N, C-alpha and C positions, 0 to 999 in steps of 0.2 A: 837458842832460849826460848823460842815458841813451845817447844816440846816441854820444856820443863819449866816453866811458867803454867801450863794448861793443865803440868801432872799428866801427860800420856807418856813422860819419859820421866823414869825415879833412879836417880842414880846414890845409891849406898855405899860409899867409903870404907873399905876395912875398919878406920880408926872411930866411924858411926856406929857400926855396929855390933864393935865388941866394948867398944870401950874402958872400962877396968877390966873385962873379962878376957881372959885366954884367948889368943886367936886361934880360930877352928872350933872353940866350942859350937856346936850346933843351938842350945836354949837361945843364945841373940841370934842369929839367924833366925830360926821360927818366929824370933818373938816378931821382928822388922819383916816379914814376910807375911803375918797374922795382917798388920797393919796394913802392909803394900796390897795385899788380897781385898781388905774393907775398902781400898780405896778405888779399887778396882770395878771393884759391885756396887761401888757407889754410884761410877762413871758410867755406868753400865757395859763394862768391857768384856768381850768373850774368852777372854784369856790372858795370861801373865806372860813373858819368855824371858828369863833370866839369863845373863852372862856371869857365872861364878866363875871366878876364881880363885877360889881361898883353898879347894882342893890342887890345885895346881901350882900354889905358893906352896903349900906345905908337902909335896910331893917333890919339888925340884930343892928342897932346903934338908931333906933327906928321911922326912917325919914322914914317913909311909904309914905305920902304923895310923899313925893320927887320921891319914888322908883317904887311906881307906874305910875307918869308920865314919867318916864324913861323910863321905859317899853311900854308903850303905845307909844311915840314918837319913842324911837328905833325902833318897830314894822311897823311902820307906814312908816318910812322909807326905810326901808331894801327893800322893793321894787322899788327904784327909784333909786338904783345905777344899773350900767348894770352888772353886773355880779352878780350871784347868791351867796348870804352869808345863810349861816346854822350858828345860834346860840347857844351857850348854858350856858345859867347861873345856875351856882352852888347858892343855898341856903342852909345854915344850917339848921339843923332840928328843932330848937327853933325860926321859924321864924312866928310871932303870927297868928295864928291859922284865925283871922278875914281880916287877909291881903292875904291870900292864898287864897280866893275868888276871889278875886279883880284882883288877879298876873294872874290868871288860865286864866281867862276872857282878859287879856291884851297880853294870850302869843300867838303867831302863830304856834310854837310846842306844846305839850308835856309838863306840866309842871308838875316835880320830884323835889322832898326832899328828 
């Protein structure tokens, strides 16, 4: 609780991010990240680590196009923030093989599953 109370650890649920928006839409994600980056900058943090579960959830539920679109826009948006952001996106081992190549191409860091 100390990390959460001090705001050194921020947990955003899918429900909190999307509210009434469709799951996987990028605008609500970027809006929340803007608030988190502002908080990090005000606390003089050198960067942000993000554990992103949305794309993996889209992939495992068969929403491959939405998954790829989210990954692409997300990774294009990261450099636009004024603080370094490192994203780790866990994927289930049973992600469709035809999706893996696209995920590798759209990831800024190594793709590991």
